[in-house]
C-alpha positions as CSV (number, residue, x, y, z in Angstrom):
1,M,19.8,-103.6,105.3
2,A,20.9,-105.0,101.9
3,E,24.7,-107.0,102.4
4,M,27.5,-105.7,100.7
5,T,28.7,-107.5,97.9
6,N,32.6,-108.0,96.7
7,T,31.7,-105.9,93.9
8,D,30.3,-103.5,96.1
9,A,33.9,-103.3,97.7
10,T,35.9,-102.8,94.8
11,E,33.8,-100.5,93.5
12,S,33.9,-98.0,97.0
13,R,37.6,-98.4,96.4
14,A,38.1,-97.5,92.6
15,S,36.3,-93.9,93.3
16,R,38.8,-92.9,95.6
17,K,40.9,-89.5,95.3
18,M,43.7,-89.6,93.3
19,R,46.3,-87.0,92.9
20,E,49.7,-86.0,91.2
21,G,52.0,-83.7,92.8
22,L,55.6,-82.3,93.7
23,V,57.7,-83.7,97.2
24,V,58.7,-81.1,99.1
25,S,59.3,-82.2,102.4
26,D,61.2,-86.2,103.2
27,K,62.0,-85.3,106.2
28,M,59.8,-87.3,108.1
29,Q,60.4,-91.5,109.0
30,K,57.7,-92.6,106.1
31,T,56.0,-89.2,105.1
32,V,56.4,-87.1,102.9
33,V,54.7,-83.9,102.1
34,V,53.1,-83.3,98.8
35,A,52.0,-80.1,96.9
36,I,49.5,-80.1,95.1
37,E,49.0,-77.8,92.0
38,R,45.4,-76.4,90.4
39,R,44.5,-73.9,89.0
40,V,41.4,-72.0,89.1
41,P,39.8,-68.7,87.9
42,H,40.1,-65.7,90.0
43,P,36.3,-65.4,91.1
44,V,36.1,-61.5,89.8
45,Y,38.5,-60.9,87.6
46,G,38.7,-64.2,86.2
47,K,42.4,-64.7,85.5
48,M,43.9,-68.5,86.7
49,V,45.2,-68.3,89.4
50,T,47.5,-71.5,90.8
51,R,46.3,-72.6,94.1
52,T,49.0,-75.1,95.9
53,K,47.3,-77.6,98.9
54,K,50.5,-79.5,100.9
55,Y,49.1,-83.6,101.7
56,K,50.7,-85.2,104.3
57,A,51.0,-88.8,103.0
58,H,52.2,-92.5,103.8
59,D,55.4,-93.6,102.5
60,E,55.9,-96.8,103.6
61,E,59.4,-97.5,102.4
62,N,60.9,-94.1,102.5
63,S,61.3,-94.1,98.7
64,A,60.1,-90.7,97.0
65,K,62.8,-87.8,98.0
66,L,62.6,-84.5,97.6
67,G,61.1,-83.0,93.8
68,D,60.0,-86.2,92.8
69,R,56.7,-86.4,91.2
70,V,54.7,-88.6,92.9
71,R,51.1,-89.9,92.8
72,I,48.6,-90.0,96.1
73,V,45.7,-92.0,97.2
74,E,42.8,-91.2,99.8
75,T,42.8,-93.4,102.5
76,R,41.4,-94.2,106.0
77,P,43.2,-91.9,109.0
78,L,46.9,-93.2,109.7
79,S,47.2,-90.6,112.1
80,K,46.7,-87.1,113.3
81,D,47.9,-84.9,109.6
82,K,48.0,-88.3,107.4
83,R,44.7,-89.1,105.1
84,W,46.4,-90.0,101.6
85,R,49.2,-92.9,100.9
86,L,52.0,-92.9,98.1
87,V,50.8,-95.1,95.6
88,E,53.9,-94.7,92.7
89,I,56.4,-92.3,92.0
90,V,56.1,-90.8,88.5
91,E,58.9,-88.9,87.9
92,R,62.3,-89.4,90.2
93,A,64.0,-85.7,90.3
94,R,67.0,-84.8,88.2
């Protein structure tokens, strides 16, 4: 087996999925629910349809509030539903 070097570890870190979305719930402690919207063509008709998926993300400082646009990154499982971590708040809610 080849040993993992430092460069291999940083390359695997760089390949983590990043998503940007809207905070739809901040009621839990150290957790926010982020809704990610993506536009895909309808399989039969070709019209663009909006698909929404919600992710639970870990927010260590409880800094994100309802309506904020945030960036989240994939991480190891933190709980039953949490596999994402809050990286930054892109835009505060008005």
